[in-house]
C-alpha positions as CSV (number, residue, x, y, z in Angstrom):
1,M,-80.7,40.7,-7.5
2,S,-83.7,38.4,-7.3
3,S,-86.4,38.6,-4.7
4,E,-85.2,35.4,-3.2
5,N,-81.7,36.7,-2.8
6,G,-83.1,39.9,-1.4
7,S,-85.2,38.3,1.3
8,G,-82.6,35.8,2.3
9,G,-79.5,38.0,2.3
10,G,-79.4,38.3,6.1
11,G,-79.3,42.1,6.0
12,G,-81.1,44.4,8.4
13,E,-83.7,45.9,5.9
14,G,-87.2,44.3,6.1
15,A,-86.2,42.1,9.1
16,P,-88.6,41.8,12.0
17,P,-87.7,43.7,15.2
18,E,-86.8,40.5,17.1
19,Q,-84.2,39.6,14.4
20,L,-82.7,43.1,14.5
21,A,-82.4,42.8,18.3
22,L,-80.6,39.5,17.9
23,I,-78.2,41.0,15.3
24,R,-77.4,44.0,17.5
25,E,-76.8,41.7,20.4
26,S,-74.5,39.4,18.4
27,V,-72.5,42.4,17.1
28,R,-72.2,43.8,20.7
29,K,-70.9,40.4,21.9
30,A,-68.4,40.1,19.0
31,R,-66.9,43.5,19.8
32,E,-66.2,42.7,23.4
33,P,-62.4,42.4,24.0
34,R,-61.2,38.9,24.6
35,A,-58.4,40.1,27.0
36,K,-59.1,40.8,30.6
37,P,-59.9,44.4,31.6
38,R,-56.6,46.1,32.3
39,T,-57.9,48.9,34.6
40,W,-60.6,47.0,36.4
41,R,-62.6,50.2,36.8
42,G,-65.3,49.7,39.4
43,A,-64.4,46.0,39.9
44,A,-64.5,44.5,43.4
45,L,-61.3,43.7,45.1
46,A,-60.3,40.4,46.6
47,G,-61.8,39.7,50.0
48,A,-58.6,38.4,51.7
49,L,-55.2,39.8,51.1
50,P,-56.3,42.4,48.6
51,V,-52.8,43.9,48.1
52,A,-50.2,42.4,45.8
53,R,-46.5,43.3,46.2
54,V,-45.0,43.3,42.7
55,L,-41.5,43.5,41.3
56,V,-41.7,45.4,38.0
57,D,-39.4,44.5,35.2
58,K,-37.8,47.9,34.7
59,G,-34.2,46.9,35.4
60,V,-33.1,50.4,36.6
61,L,-31.4,50.8,40.0
62,H,-33.5,53.6,41.4
63,L,-36.7,51.5,40.9
64,D,-35.1,48.3,42.4
65,R,-37.9,47.8,45.0
66,Y,-41.4,46.4,45.3
67,F,-44.6,48.2,44.4
68,D,-48.1,47.6,45.8
69,Y,-51.1,46.9,43.6
70,A,-54.7,46.1,44.3
71,V,-55.9,42.6,43.5
72,P,-59.3,42.4,41.6
73,E,-61.7,39.7,42.8
74,E,-61.6,37.9,39.4
75,L,-57.8,37.6,39.7
76,D,-57.8,36.4,43.3
77,A,-57.4,32.7,42.6
78,D,-54.6,33.1,40.0
79,A,-52.7,36.0,41.6
80,Q,-50.5,33.8,43.8
81,P,-46.9,34.5,44.9
82,G,-44.4,33.7,42.1
83,V,-46.6,34.1,39.1
84,R,-46.0,36.5,36.2
85,V,-48.3,39.5,36.1
86,R,-48.8,42.7,34.0
87,V,-49.3,46.0,35.7
88,R,-49.8,49.7,34.9
89,F,-46.7,51.6,35.8
90,G,-46.1,55.3,35.8
91,A,-49.5,56.8,36.7
92,G,-49.3,59.9,38.9
93,R,-51.5,61.0,41.7
94,H,-53.6,63.2,39.4
95,R,-54.8,60.1,37.5
96,V,-57.1,58.7,40.1
97,R,-60.6,57.7,39.4
98,E,-63.1,56.2,41.8
99,G,-60.4,55.9,44.4
100,R,-58.1,53.9,42.1
101,R,-55.0,55.0,40.3
102,E,-55.2,54.6,36.5
103,G,-53.0,55.2,33.5
104,G,-49.4,54.4,32.9
105,G,-47.8,51.9,30.5
106,L,-48.3,48.1,30.8
107,I,-45.2,46.4,32.0
108,D,-44.4,42.8,33.1
109,G,-43.5,41.8,36.6
110,F,-43.5,39.1,39.3
111,L,-46.0,38.9,42.1
112,I,-43.8,38.6,45.2
113,E,-46.4,38.3,48.0
114,R,-50.0,39.0,49.0
115,R,-50.7,41.4,51.9
116,A,-53.7,42.6,53.9
117,E,-52.6,46.2,53.9
118,S,-50.2,48.4,51.9
119,D,-47.5,50.6,53.3
120,Y,-48.5,53.2,50.7
121,S,-51.2,55.5,52.0
122,G,-52.4,56.7,48.5
123,P,-54.7,54.9,46.0
124,L,-53.4,51.8,44.4
125,A,-53.6,50.7,40.8
126,A,-55.1,47.3,40.1
127,L,-53.2,44.3,38.7
128,A,-53.9,44.5,35.0
129,Q,-53.5,40.8,34.2
130,V,-52.1,37.5,35.5
131,V,-50.1,36.3,32.6
132,S,-50.0,32.7,33.8
133,P,-51.0,30.9,37.0
134,E,-47.8,28.9,36.8
135,P,-45.6,29.9,39.8
136,V,-42.1,30.4,38.4
137,L,-40.5,32.4,41.1
138,S,-39.9,30.6,44.4
139,E,-38.7,32.1,47.7
140,E,-35.4,30.3,47.2
141,L,-34.8,31.6,43.7
142,L,-35.9,35.1,44.8
143,G,-33.4,35.0,47.7
144,L,-30.6,33.9,45.4
145,A,-31.4,36.6,42.8
146,R,-31.4,39.3,45.5
147,A,-28.0,38.0,46.8
148,V,-26.5,38.1,43.3
149,A,-27.9,41.6,42.7
150,D,-26.3,42.9,45.9
151,R,-23.1,41.1,45.2
152,Y,-22.7,42.7,41.8
153,A,-24.3,46.1,42.4
154,G,-27.2,45.3,40.0
155,S,-30.9,45.3,40.0
156,L,-33.1,42.4,41.0
157,A,-35.1,42.6,37.8
158,D,-31.9,42.2,35.7
159,V,-30.9,39.1,37.6
160,L,-34.4,37.6,37.3
161,Q,-34.2,38.1,33.5
162,L,-31.2,35.8,33.6
163,A,-32.7,33.4,36.1
164,V,-36.3,32.9,34.7
165,P,-36.5,32.0,31.0
166,P,-39.1,33.6,28.7
167,R,-42.5,32.0,28.9
168,S,-43.8,29.5,26.4
169,A,-47.6,28.9,26.7
170,R,-47.4,25.6,24.8
171,A,-44.7,24.4,27.2
172,E,-46.8,25.3,30.3
173,Q,-49.8,23.5,29.0
174,R,-47.9,20.2,28.7
175,P,-47.7,18.3,32.0
176,S,-44.3,17.3,33.4
177,P,-43.6,13.6,33.9
178,E,-43.9,12.0,37.3
179,P,-40.6,12.0,39.3
180,L,-38.7,8.8,39.4
181,P,-37.5,7.2,42.6
182,P,-33.9,7.8,43.7
183,P,-31.3,5.5,42.1
184,G,-28.9,3.4,43.9
185,A,-25.5,4.6,45.0
186,P,-22.9,4.4,42.2
187,E,-19.7,2.4,42.1
188,T,-16.5,4.4,42.9
189,G,-15.2,3.9,39.3
190,S,-12.4,6.2,38.2
191,W,-12.8,8.3,41.4
192,A,-10.5,5.7,43.0
193,R,-7.6,7.3,41.2
194,Y,-7.9,10.3,43.6
195,E,-6.7,10.2,47.2
196,R,-10.1,11.2,48.6
197,G,-12.3,10.4,45.6
198,A,-14.1,7.4,47.2
199,A,-14.7,9.3,50.4
200,F,-16.2,12.2,48.4
201,L,-18.7,10.0,46.7
202,E,-19.6,8.2,49.9
203,S,-20.3,11.5,51.6
204,L,-22.6,12.6,48.8
205,A,-24.5,9.4,48.8
206,S,-25.0,9.5,52.6
207,G,-26.5,13.1,52.5
208,G,-23.3,15.0,53.3
209,A,-22.2,18.3,52.0
210,P,-18.5,18.1,51.2
211,R,-16.8,21.0,49.5
212,A,-13.9,20.2,47.2
213,V,-11.6,21.7,44.6
214,W,-10.9,18.9,42.1
215,N,-7.8,18.8,39.9
216,A,-8.8,16.2,37.3
217,L,-6.3,13.8,35.8
218,P,-5.6,14.1,32.0
219,G,-7.9,12.2,29.7
220,P,-11.6,12.0,28.9
221,G,-12.7,10.5,32.2
222,W,-13.7,13.7,33.8
223,S,-17.3,13.6,32.4
224,E,-18.0,10.2,33.8
225,E,-16.6,11.3,37.2
226,I,-18.9,14.3,37.3
227,A,-21.8,12.0,36.3
228,R,-21.0,9.6,39.2
229,A,-21.0,12.6,41.6
230,V,-24.5,13.5,40.4
231,V,-25.8,9.9,40.7
232,A,-24.4,9.8,44.3
233,T,-26.3,12.9,45.2
234,L,-29.5,11.6,43.6
235,A,-29.1,8.4,45.6
236,S,-29.4,10.5,48.8
237,G,-32.8,11.9,47.6
238,R,-31.4,15.3,46.8
239,G,-30.9,17.3,43.6
240,A,-27.7,18.2,41.7
241,L,-26.7,21.0,39.4
242,V,-23.7,21.0,37.0
243,V,-22.6,24.1,35.1
244,L,-20.2,23.6,32.1
245,P,-18.5,26.1,29.8
246,D,-20.0,25.1,26.4
247,G,-22.4,22.8,24.6
248,R,-19.7,20.2,23.8
249,A,-18.9,19.7,27.5
250,V,-22.6,19.5,28.2
251,A,-23.1,16.8,25.6
252,R,-20.3,14.7,27.2
253,V,-21.7,14.9,30.7
254,D,-25.2,14.3,29.3
255,A,-24.1,11.2,27.6
256,A,-22.3,10.0,30.7
257,L,-25.4,10.6,32.9
258,T,-27.6,8.8,30.4
259,A,-25.3,5.8,30.4
260,L,-25.4,5.6,34.2
261,L,-29.1,6.4,34.8
262,G,-31.0,6.1,31.6
263,E,-33.4,8.6,30.1
264,G,-35.6,11.0,32.1
265,R,-33.4,11.4,35.1
266,H,-31.9,14.8,34.3
267,A,-32.6,17.9,32.3
268,V,-30.3,19.7,29.9
269,L,-30.5,23.5,29.9
270,T,-28.6,25.2,27.0
271,A,-29.5,28.0,24.6
272,D,-29.1,25.7,21.6
273,A,-32.2,23.8,22.7
274,G,-34.6,26.6,21.6
275,P,-37.0,28.6,23.8
276,E,-39.8,26.1,24.0
277,K,-37.8,23.1,24.8
278,R,-35.6,24.9,27.2
279,Y,-38.6,26.3,29.1
280,R,-40.2,22.9,29.1
281,E,-37.1,21.4,30.7
282,W,-36.9,24.3,33.1
283,L,-40.5,23.7,34.2
284,A,-39.8,20.1,34.8
285,V,-37.1,21.1,37.2
286,R,-39.3,23.7,38.8
287,R,-42.2,21.3,39.3
288,G,-39.9,18.7,40.9
289,S,-40.2,16.1,38.1
290,V,-36.4,16.2,37.5
291,R,-33.8,16.5,40.2
292,A,-30.6,16.9,38.2
293,V,-29.6,19.6,35.8
294,V,-26.7,19.9,33.4
295,G,-26.2,23.1,31.4
296,T,-24.2,26.1,30.4
297,R,-24.0,29.3,32.5
298,A,-27.7,30.1,32.3
299,A,-28.3,26.9,34.3
300,M,-26.6,28.4,37.4
301,F,-30.0,29.7,38.5
302,A,-31.9,26.4,37.7
303,P,-34.6,25.9,40.5
304,V,-33.5,22.5,41.6
305,Q,-35.6,21.3,44.5
306,D,-33.7,20.1,47.6
307,L,-30.4,21.0,46.2
308,G,-27.6,18.7,47.4
309,L,-24.7,19.4,45.0
310,V,-23.5,22.3,42.8
311,A,-20.6,21.6,40.5
312,I,-18.7,23.7,37.9
313,W,-16.1,22.5,35.4
314,D,-13.3,24.7,34.2
315,D,-14.2,27.9,36.1
316,G,-11.5,29.9,34.3
317,D,-13.2,29.7,31.0
318,D,-14.5,33.1,29.8
319,S,-17.9,31.5,29.0
320,H,-18.8,31.3,32.7
321,S,-18.9,35.1,32.9
322,E,-22.4,36.4,32.0
323,L,-22.4,39.2,29.3
324,H,-25.6,40.8,30.4
325,A,-26.0,43.1,33.5
326,P,-25.0,42.7,36.2
327,Q,-22.6,40.2,34.6
328,P,-22.3,37.6,37.4
329,H,-19.8,34.7,37.2
330,A,-21.2,31.2,37.4
331,R,-18.6,30.2,40.0
332,E,-19.6,33.0,42.4
333,V,-23.3,32.3,41.9
334,L,-22.8,28.6,42.8
335,L,-20.8,29.6,45.8
336,L,-23.8,31.7,46.9
337,R,-26.1,28.7,46.3
338,A,-23.8,26.4,48.3
339,A,-23.9,28.8,51.3
340,Q,-27.7,29.5,50.9
341,D,-28.8,25.8,50.5
342,K,-26.0,24.3,52.7
343,C,-25.2,21.8,50.0
344,A,-22.1,20.2,48.6
345,F,-19.8,22.1,46.2
346,L,-17.4,20.7,43.5
347,L,-15.1,22.9,41.4
348,G,-13.2,20.9,38.9
349,G,-10.9,21.3,36.0
350,W,-7.6,20.1,34.5
351,S,-6.0,23.4,35.5
352,C,-6.5,25.5,38.7
353,T,-7.5,29.1,39.0
354,V,-6.3,31.5,41.6
355,E,-9.9,31.7,43.0
356,A,-9.9,27.9,43.4
357,A,-6.6,28.0,45.2
358,Q,-8.0,30.6,47.6
359,L,-11.0,28.4,48.4
360,V,-8.5,25.7,49.5
361,E,-6.1,28.0,51.3
362,S,-9.0,29.6,53.3
363,G,-10.2,26.2,54.4
364,W,-13.6,26.6,52.9
365,A,-13.0,23.7,50.5
366,R,-10.7,20.6,50.6
367,P,-8.3,19.6,47.7
368,L,-9.3,16.6,45.7
369,V,-6.2,15.6,43.8
370,A,-4.3,12.5,42.7
371,A,-0.9,11.3,43.9
372,R,2.1,12.3,41.8
373,E,2.5,8.7,40.6
374,Q,-1.0,8.8,39.1
375,V,-0.3,12.2,37.5
376,R,2.9,11.0,35.9
377,A,1.1,7.9,34.6
378,H,-1.6,9.8,32.9
379,A,0.2,13.0,31.7
380,P,2.1,13.2,28.4
381,L,5.7,14.1,27.9
382,V,6.1,17.9,27.6
383,R,9.0,19.4,25.7
384,T,9.8,23.1,25.2
385,V,11.3,25.2,22.4
386,G,12.6,28.6,23.6
387,D,14.0,31.6,22.0
388,G,17.6,30.2,22.2
389,D,16.5,27.0,20.5
390,L,14.8,29.0,17.7
391,A,17.9,31.2,17.1
392,R,20.1,28.1,16.6
393,D,17.5,26.3,14.5
394,E,18.0,26.8,10.7
395,A,14.5,25.3,10.0
396,A,12.8,27.7,12.4
397,R,14.3,30.7,10.6
398,A,13.3,29.4,7.2
399,A,9.9,28.1,8.2
400,R,7.5,28.6,11.0
401,L,8.0,25.4,13.0
402,P,11.2,24.4,14.7
403,T,12.9,21.1,14.0
404,L,11.7,19.5,17.3
405,A,8.1,20.3,16.3
406,W,8.5,18.8,12.8
407,Q,10.0,15.6,14.4
408,A,7.1,15.4,16.9
409,V,4.6,15.7,14.1
410,R,6.3,13.2,11.9
411,E,6.6,10.6,14.7
412,G,3.0,11.2,16.0
413,L,1.5,10.7,12.6
414,R,2.8,7.2,12.5
415,H,0.5,6.3,15.4
416,G,-2.5,8.6,15.2
417,P,-3.8,12.1,14.9
418,V,-1.7,15.2,15.9
419,L,-3.2,18.3,17.5
420,V,-1.8,21.8,16.6
421,Q,-3.0,24.6,18.8
422,V,-2.8,28.1,17.3
423,P,-3.8,31.1,19.4
424,R,-5.4,33.0,16.6
425,R,-8.0,32.1,14.0
426,G,-8.0,33.1,10.4
427,Y,-5.1,33.3,7.9
428,V,-2.5,35.9,8.9
429,P,-4.1,38.2,11.4
430,R,-0.9,40.3,12.0
431,M,2.0,41.3,9.8
432,A,5.3,42.9,10.8
433,C,8.5,44.2,9.1
434,A,10.9,41.4,8.4
435,D,13.9,43.6,9.3
436,C,12.9,45.5,12.5
437,R,9.8,43.6,13.5
438,A,7.7,46.8,13.7
439,P,4.0,46.0,13.3
440,A,2.6,46.8,9.8
441,R,0.0,49.5,10.1
442,C,-2.6,51.0,7.7
443,R,-1.7,54.5,6.4
444,H,-5.3,55.7,6.7
445,C,-6.4,54.5,10.2
446,S,-3.3,52.9,11.7
447,G,-5.1,49.5,11.9
448,P,-3.2,46.2,11.6
449,L,-2.5,44.9,8.1
450,E,-3.5,41.3,7.4
451,G,-2.4,38.9,4.7
452,Q,-5.0,37.3,2.4
453,E,-5.3,33.7,1.4
454,S,-5.3,34.5,-2.3
455,G,-1.8,36.1,-2.0
456,A,-3.3,39.5,-3.0
457,A,-2.4,42.8,-1.5
458,L,-2.5,43.4,2.2
459,R,-5.8,44.5,3.7
460,C,-6.4,46.6,6.9
461,G,-8.2,44.7,9.6
462,W,-10.1,47.9,10.7
463,C,-11.1,49.9,7.7
464,G,-10.8,47.2,5.0
465,R,-8.6,49.2,2.6
466,E,-6.0,47.4,0.6
467,E,-2.3,48.3,0.8
468,S,-0.2,47.4,-2.2
469,G,2.9,49.7,-1.7
470,W,3.7,49.2,2.0
471,H,7.1,50.2,3.4
472,C,8.2,50.3,7.0
473,P,8.2,53.8,8.5
474,E,10.8,52.8,11.0
475,C,13.6,51.3,8.9
476,G,12.3,51.8,5.3
477,G,12.2,48.0,4.7
478,F,9.8,46.4,2.2
479,R,9.8,42.8,3.3
480,L,7.0,41.5,5.6
481,R,6.8,38.5,7.9
482,A,3.9,36.9,9.8
483,Q,3.8,38.3,13.3
484,V,1.1,35.9,14.4
485,V,-0.1,33.2,12.0
486,G,-3.7,32.2,12.1
487,A,-5.2,28.7,12.1
488,R,-6.0,28.6,8.4
489,R,-2.5,29.6,7.3
490,T,-1.0,27.0,9.7
491,A,-3.2,24.4,8.2
492,E,-2.1,25.4,4.7
493,E,1.6,25.2,5.6
494,L,1.2,21.8,7.3
495,G,-0.8,20.5,4.3
496,R,2.1,21.4,2.0
497,A,4.6,19.8,4.3
498,F,2.6,16.6,4.7
499,P,0.7,16.2,1.5
500,A,-0.5,12.6,2.1
501,V,-2.0,13.5,5.5
502,P,-5.5,15.0,5.9
503,V,-5.6,18.4,7.6
504,R,-8.7,19.4,9.6
505,T,-9.4,22.7,11.3
506,S,-11.6,23.5,14.3
507,G,-12.3,27.1,15.3
508,R,-14.9,29.7,15.6
509,E,-16.6,29.2,12.3
510,H,-16.7,25.4,12.5
511,V,-15.9,23.5,15.8
512,L,-15.3,19.8,15.6
513,D,-16.5,17.6,18.4
514,T,-14.5,14.5,17.8
515,V,-12.0,13.2,15.3
516,P,-11.3,9.5,14.4
517,D,-8.2,7.6,15.6
518,A,-6.4,7.8,12.3
519,P,-3.3,9.8,11.2
520,A,-4.4,13.4,10.6
521,L,-3.4,16.9,11.4
522,V,-6.0,18.8,13.5
523,V,-5.4,22.6,13.6
524,S,-7.4,24.2,16.4
525,T,-7.8,27.5,18.2
526,P,-7.8,27.4,22.1
527,G,-11.0,26.0,23.4
528,A,-12.1,24.4,20.2
529,E,-9.9,21.3,20.3
530,P,-11.9,18.2,19.3
531,V,-11.6,14.9,21.3
532,A,-9.7,12.2,19.5
533,E,-10.8,8.6,19.9
534,G,-8.0,7.0,21.9
535,G,-6.2,10.4,22.4
536,Y,-3.8,12.3,20.2
537,A,-0.4,10.9,19.5
538,A,1.2,14.3,19.8
539,A,0.3,18.0,20.2
540,L,2.0,21.3,19.2
541,L,1.3,24.4,21.2
542,L,2.4,27.3,18.9
543,D,3.1,31.0,19.5
544,G,3.1,30.7,23.3
545,W,4.3,34.3,23.5
546,A,1.1,35.5,21.9
547,I,-0.9,34.2,24.9
548,L,1.7,35.0,27.6
549,G,2.3,38.5,26.3
550,R,-1.2,39.8,26.8
551,P,-1.3,42.9,29.1
552,D,-3.6,41.2,31.6
553,L,-3.3,40.1,35.2
554,R,-4.5,36.6,34.2
555,A,-2.3,36.1,31.2
556,G,-0.1,33.4,32.7
557,E,-3.0,31.6,34.4
558,D,-5.0,31.7,31.2
559,A,-2.1,30.4,29.0
560,L,-1.5,27.5,31.4
561,R,-5.2,26.6,31.4
562,R,-5.4,26.6,27.6
563,W,-2.2,24.6,27.2
564,I,-3.3,22.0,29.8
565,A,-6.7,21.7,28.2
566,A,-5.0,20.7,24.9
567,A,-2.3,18.5,26.5
568,A,-4.9,16.6,28.5
569,L,-6.3,15.2,25.2
570,V,-2.9,13.6,24.4
571,R,-2.1,10.0,25.2
572,P,0.0,9.3,28.3
573,Q,3.7,9.3,28.2
574,G,3.8,5.6,28.5
575,A,1.7,5.3,25.3
576,G,4.1,7.7,23.4
577,G,2.1,10.9,23.9
578,T,4.3,14.0,23.4
579,V,3.5,17.7,23.7
580,V,5.8,20.4,22.3
581,V,5.2,24.0,23.5
582,V,6.9,26.9,21.7
583,A,7.6,29.2,24.6
584,E,10.4,30.3,26.8
585,P,11.0,27.4,29.2
586,T,12.1,29.6,32.1
587,L,8.7,31.2,32.4
588,R,6.5,30.0,35.3
589,P,3.5,28.8,33.3
590,V,5.7,26.8,31.0
591,Q,7.5,25.2,34.0
592,A,4.1,24.4,35.5
593,L,3.0,22.7,32.3
594,V,6.3,20.6,32.1
595,R,5.8,19.4,35.7
596,W,2.0,19.2,35.2
597,D,1.5,21.2,38.4
598,P,-1.3,23.8,37.9
599,V,-2.1,23.8,41.6
600,G,1.4,24.9,42.5
601,H,1.2,27.6,39.9
602,A,-2.1,28.9,41.2
603,V,-0.8,28.9,44.8
604,R,2.2,31.0,43.9
605,E,0.0,33.4,41.9
606,L,-2.2,33.7,44.9
607,G,0.7,34.6,47.1
608,E,1.9,37.3,44.8
609,R,-1.6,38.8,44.4
610,A,-1.9,38.8,48.2
611,E,1.3,40.9,48.4
612,L,0.1,43.3,45.7
613,G,-3.5,43.5,46.9
614,F,-5.1,42.2,43.7
615,P,-8.2,40.0,43.3
616,P,-9.3,37.6,44.5
617,V,-7.5,38.6,47.7
618,S,-9.1,42.0,47.5
619,R,-12.4,43.0,46.0
620,M,-12.3,45.4,43.1
621,A,-14.8,47.4,41.0
622,A,-14.2,49.0,37.6
623,V,-15.9,52.3,36.9
624,S,-15.7,53.4,33.3
625,G,-17.1,56.4,31.3
626,T,-16.0,59.8,30.3
627,R,-13.5,61.6,32.6
628,E,-16.1,64.1,33.7
629,A,-18.7,61.5,34.3
630,I,-16.6,59.1,36.4
631,T,-15.1,62.0,38.4
632,E,-18.5,63.3,39.4
633,F,-19.7,59.7,40.1
634,L,-16.8,58.9,42.4
635,R,-17.1,62.2,44.1
636,T,-20.7,61.6,45.1
637,A,-20.3,57.9,46.0
638,E,-19.9,57.2,49.7
639,L,-17.2,54.6,49.4
640,P,-15.9,52.7,52.4
641,P,-13.1,54.5,54.3
642,E,-10.6,51.8,53.4
643,A,-11.3,52.1,49.6
644,E,-8.3,52.8,47.4
645,L,-8.7,54.5,44.0
646,L,-6.5,53.4,41.1
647,G,-6.6,55.7,38.0
648,P,-8.4,56.8,36.0
649,V,-6.6,55.7,32.9
650,P,-7.7,56.0,29.2
651,L,-9.3,53.0,27.6
652,P,-8.5,52.0,24.0
653,V,-10.8,53.6,21.5
654,T,-13.1,51.2,19.7
655,S,-13.1,51.5,16.0
656,A,-16.4,51.5,14.1
657,G,-15.7,48.4,12.1
658,R,-14.3,46.2,14.8
659,P,-16.1,43.9,17.2
660,R,-16.9,45.6,20.5
661,R,-15.7,43.8,23.7
662,V,-17.8,43.6,26.8
663,G,-17.4,46.9,28.8
664,A,-15.6,48.7,25.9
665,P,-16.7,52.3,25.1
666,P,-19.0,53.0,22.2
667,P,-17.2,53.3,18.8
668,G,-15.2,56.5,18.5
669,E,-15.7,57.7,22.1
670,H,-12.8,58.4,24.5
671,W,-13.5,56.8,27.8
672,E,-11.5,56.2,31.0
673,R,-11.6,53.6,33.7
674,A,-10.9,53.8,37.4
675,L,-10.5,50.8,39.7
676,V,-11.7,50.9,43.3
677,R,-10.1,48.4,45.6
678,V,-11.1,47.4,49.1
679,P,-9.6,44.7,51.5
680,P,-11.4,41.5,52.3
681,G,-14.6,41.9,54.2
682,S,-15.5,45.3,52.6
683,G,-16.8,44.0,49.2
684,A,-20.5,44.2,50.2
685,A,-20.0,47.8,51.4
686,L,-18.3,48.7,48.1
687,A,-21.0,47.2,46.0
688,A,-23.7,48.9,48.1
689,A,-22.0,52.3,47.8
690,L,-21.6,52.0,44.0
691,K,-25.2,50.8,43.6
692,A,-26.5,53.7,45.6
693,A,-24.5,56.2,43.6
694,Q,-25.6,54.8,40.3
695,A,-29.2,54.8,41.5
696,A,-29.0,58.4,42.5
697,R,-27.6,59.4,39.1
698,M,-30.4,57.6,37.3
699,A,-33.0,59.2,39.5
700,R,-31.6,62.6,38.6
701,G,-31.6,61.7,34.9
702,A,-27.8,61.9,34.6
703,G,-27.4,58.3,33.3
704,T,-27.9,59.3,29.6
705,A,-25.8,57.8,26.8
706,E,-23.6,60.9,26.8
707,A,-22.8,60.7,30.5
708,A,-23.1,57.0,31.1
709,V,-21.1,55.4,33.8
710,R,-20.6,51.6,33.9
711,V,-19.9,49.7,37.0
712,R,-18.6,46.2,37.0
713,I,-17.8,44.3,40.2
714,D,-14.7,42.0,40.1
715,P,-14.0,42.4,36.3
716,P,-12.2,39.4,34.9
717,D,-9.9,41.6,32.8
718,I,-8.4,44.5,34.7
719,G,-5.2,44.8,32.5
């Protein structure tokens, strides 16, 4: 090293004392942490309202309350109600220093309010950090979240995780656009097809709060009708919220709103948008820049200012039921919002659920339907193929489709696309003995045997083992038949029968949005039916018994909803539209489809459930776990005197290789389920009792994985 390099190297040797002092000072400053102090030891507190009431994000029932923290002076300006904060949680009384509690792990939370004094007499820990000065939790949203938590026996923190999306700092830094002036009142449009449609729009535009259950006419016009209801609400200077079952429905209403209002008038909240974009749209709604929201079930908590209308489409769809605790249903959340904000309510769909019929029967909502002449003019012709027809049909015994179905397909392909609805995806999900119809089971795990596309040996749907030498243990037969044929196998059979016609599939792996108005066969699973330009010329609804035969209280209602959703995409009877349903014609859901009378079916279902005491007439809770755990839980729970206990009964054991349903036990564990039923008016008392019992178990440390008890209020599938 040369002398020049040695003197100019910037090291500490040979440097004057002043330079050494500067070096030490710069190192000291560089080592200072950039983050705010998290204990604020010795820091002065805020002069006014030095106590912050915080909801910690723990999500456990025995901690479902607010905790008080001291507000440091440096955080006084940013620590406002509704902001996200970080706090130290879990420090005991022995960890007190200079009159302030210290220690505990850092945890997120929301600042609920500022107070002059605390109800807690001991020392308080200080707020560790204000994550962002953006107020994201308003009083209205907090009140809604508390009502949902009480309704479903859950914790407020769990509901807020569903209501407030994760933070994106980049989205917060971007300003939201200025709000646009209210638009003009829309024309009545296709709402004139309904008896009270024009009056409904006029009430919304004039600032009214009508409540309606809307039975939409077949066809694609429903999205434009929802958009006109939103525009009418915006014209009154209020906001609107629309919740839809999936992204395809959101895209249709989004396009209809854009066509009526233009860009920048509404926000779209879906999970497909990505965290940053979704949070940016959510902030625009929270700041009042946008007054209309369209989205999937996560949008049910959207903080729309001056809410004037809440609407939900197809409330019977499973997608409206939240999978995360406390598993609220979008319909019930919107009902709470309508009562809390005193706003209009619109529940629409091609079909009608029992809950919707109850809203009308109770007088809470008015029916919004079309005259029978309008229904007959827009609905397709529906024909049935029952067991007697199949027994006399030579083609049905040799092939899968009866003669009437083949004729409908052949005739429909002359004029446009034909829809084929299959209740199962895949190739051949279930096989059975061709002689005695006994299900084909695996010799190792008793799982269902499935056929393969390559024509190779059978394979077990649970353990994956191949079965080459199967024989029926009941009758000794060796021949197999398809018990339920999947969508891909159906597409293969139709492709061989109509070799000159393209065959397209739409299902779980690949869902089509639209198909052109050209002859084609479109094989789809329920809920994945694409929209055909100009409507389908015909539709086949296959294997109706597979949907109707499910051991569930809602089997008939759900089958009718799926059939009507597919049949509504078919051209009207006057334009040659035909629907063939392969199901017993004497069954009530099939008759309702033939008459296109989903409201009548729902009313009759409601009457039967009232006689039997089943939901929605009664309130019900499902308690599942091991027999010992649920027995101890129900023994300690202070249930209402009128509560009735049903069960417990064993739940199906979940295999390790199979998908796990919501509420199902862990793989390999033997759980049971008990149902607790109470009459109308006692639902709040039931939820409070179950929540208190669950909180007491968790406080005692009894809620471990081995002794877990799961509580679900108003489960959609009770068997």
